[in-house]
C-alpha positions as CSV (number, residue, x, y, z in Angstrom):
1,M,110.6,102.4,82.0
2,W,109.2,105.6,84.1
3,E,111.6,106.2,86.8
4,D,110.7,109.5,88.1
5,S,109.3,109.2,91.8
6,N,108.3,112.7,92.2
7,M,105.4,112.8,89.6
8,I,102.8,110.1,88.8
9,H,103.0,108.2,85.6
10,Q,100.3,109.2,83.2
11,D,98.9,105.8,83.1
12,L,98.4,105.9,86.9
13,Q,96.9,109.1,86.8
14,E,94.3,108.1,84.3
15,A,93.7,105.0,86.7
16,L,93.6,106.8,89.9
17,N,91.0,109.2,88.3
18,S,89.0,105.7,87.0
19,Q,88.7,104.6,90.5
20,I,87.9,108.1,92.5
21,N,84.9,107.9,89.7
22,Q,84.4,104.5,90.8
23,E,84.2,105.4,94.3
24,L,82.0,108.7,93.7
25,T,79.5,106.6,92.0
26,A,79.6,103.8,94.6
27,A,79.0,106.7,97.1
28,Y,76.0,107.5,95.0
29,N,74.8,104.2,94.5
30,Y,74.5,103.5,98.5
31,L,72.5,106.5,98.7
32,G,70.0,105.7,96.3
33,M,70.1,102.4,98.3
34,A,69.4,104.3,101.3
35,T,66.6,106.2,100.4
36,Y,64.8,102.7,99.1
37,F,65.1,101.7,102.9
38,D,64.1,105.1,104.3
39,A,61.0,104.8,102.1
40,Q,60.4,101.2,103.5
41,N,60.7,102.7,107.0
42,L,63.5,100.4,107.6
43,D,66.0,103.0,109.5
44,G,68.4,100.9,110.3
45,F,69.0,99.4,106.6
46,A,69.1,103.0,105.7
47,N,72.0,104.0,108.4
48,W,73.9,101.4,107.2
49,M,73.8,102.4,103.7
50,Y,74.2,105.9,104.6
51,R,77.6,104.3,106.5
52,Q,78.5,103.1,103.0
53,H,78.3,106.2,101.1
54,D,80.1,108.2,103.7
55,E,83.0,105.4,103.7
56,E,83.1,105.7,99.7
57,Q,83.2,108.9,99.7
58,A,86.0,109.1,102.1
59,H,88.1,106.4,100.0
60,A,87.8,108.7,96.6
61,M,88.7,111.8,98.4
62,K,91.4,109.5,100.1
63,L,92.8,108.8,96.4
64,L,92.3,112.2,95.2
65,R,94.4,113.8,97.5
66,Y,97.1,111.3,97.1
67,L,96.9,112.0,93.4
68,Q,97.3,115.6,94.2
69,D,99.9,115.3,96.7
70,R,101.8,113.3,93.8
71,G,101.6,116.1,91.1
72,G,98.7,114.2,89.3
73,H,96.1,116.2,87.8
74,V,92.4,115.1,88.8
75,E,89.6,114.8,86.1
76,L,86.0,114.5,87.6
77,E,83.5,112.5,85.7
78,S,79.8,112.9,85.6
79,I,78.3,110.0,87.7
80,G,74.7,109.1,86.4
81,S,71.5,108.9,88.6
82,P,71.4,105.8,91.2
83,R,68.9,103.4,91.3
84,S,66.1,103.8,94.1
85,E,63.7,101.4,93.6
86,F,64.2,97.7,94.2
87,A,62.2,94.6,94.9
88,N,63.7,93.5,98.4
89,P,66.7,93.8,100.6
90,M,68.2,90.8,99.1
91,E,68.5,92.1,96.0
92,I,69.8,95.4,97.0
93,F,72.7,93.5,99.1
94,K,73.5,91.4,96.2
95,I,73.8,94.5,94.0
96,S,76.1,95.6,96.7
97,L,78.2,92.7,97.0
98,V,78.7,92.8,93.1
99,Q,79.5,96.8,93.6
100,E,82.3,95.8,95.9
101,Q,83.7,92.7,93.8
102,K,84.2,95.3,91.0
103,N,85.7,97.7,93.4
104,T,88.1,95.1,94.7
105,A,89.2,94.0,91.0
106,S,89.7,97.6,89.9
107,I,91.9,98.1,93.4
108,N,93.8,95.2,92.2
109,E,94.4,96.0,89.2
110,L,95.7,99.5,90.0
111,Y,98.1,97.7,92.4
112,A,99.2,95.6,89.9
113,L,99.9,99.0,87.7
114,A,102.0,100.7,90.1
115,T,104.0,97.3,90.3
116,R,104.6,97.1,86.6
117,L,106.1,100.6,86.9
118,N,108.0,100.5,90.2
119,D,105.7,102.9,91.9
120,Y,106.6,102.3,95.3
121,A,104.7,105.0,97.0
122,T,101.1,104.4,95.0
123,K,101.4,100.3,96.1
124,S,102.0,101.5,100.0
125,H,99.4,103.5,99.5
126,L,97.1,101.1,97.7
127,Q,97.7,98.3,100.5
128,W,94.8,100.1,102.8
129,F,92.5,100.1,99.9
130,I,92.9,95.9,99.1
131,D,92.7,95.5,103.1
132,E,89.6,97.5,103.3
133,Q,88.1,95.8,100.5
134,V,88.6,92.5,102.3
135,E,86.3,94.1,105.1
136,E,83.8,95.7,102.6
137,E,83.0,92.3,101.1
138,K,83.1,89.9,104.2
139,S,80.6,92.9,105.7
140,V,78.1,92.6,102.9
141,E,78.6,88.7,102.7
142,D,77.8,88.4,106.0
143,I,74.7,90.1,105.6
144,I,73.2,88.6,102.7
145,A,73.7,85.1,104.3
146,L,71.7,86.6,107.3
147,L,68.9,87.7,105.3
148,E,68.9,84.2,103.9
149,R,68.0,82.6,107.2
150,I,65.6,85.2,107.6
151,D,64.2,84.5,104.5
152,D,60.0,86.2,104.8
153,D,60.2,86.3,108.6
154,A,59.2,90.1,109.6
155,A,60.9,89.6,113.0
156,G,64.4,88.3,111.7
157,L,64.0,91.3,109.2
158,L,63.5,93.5,112.2
159,Y,66.0,92.5,114.1
160,L,68.6,92.7,111.5
161,N,67.0,96.6,111.0
162,D,67.9,97.3,114.6
163,K,71.2,95.4,114.3
164,L,72.3,97.4,111.2
165,G,70.9,100.6,112.8
166,A,73.6,100.5,115.7
167,R,76.3,100.9,113.1
168,S,78.0,104.0,113.8
169,A,80.7,106.3,112.0
170,E,83.0,106.0,115.4
171,E,82.9,102.2,115.0
172,E,84.2,102.5,111.2
173,E,87.2,104.9,112.2
174,A,88.3,102.5,114.8
């Protein structure tokens, strides 16, 4: 069993690198979604997606810095082009939910690996991400629920656009 608390275990290093790539991929996907909303003149939806992009990038950096702080080696991978054409806002948020659920599963797998390796520092670091993913999924689920209520009502869509446009970076840091 691996016992050195100063260095990160190779398996955990690889898993963290994979998670960093997944977070950066999610950020890039949110950027593609934002450009779709910008092209549709739905600036509130675009703002929400730009904020998601920024959050995912911040998550990747938090993991990257942690890996470096533990003496690990960061290996950045290629990221494919994000999709930027969609049928409607509902399609985008359903894709977003699947992406967040995948991220949650990956974070949980990382936590399980850290537990098997008795890496308490990594478990502690990952707890923030576990809590964050609950919030991320709920946020997207709430928007999907509102979009279901709105259906094809233009006034409802514009109301939601205004509401999502009010999301600011300062609110997310609180």
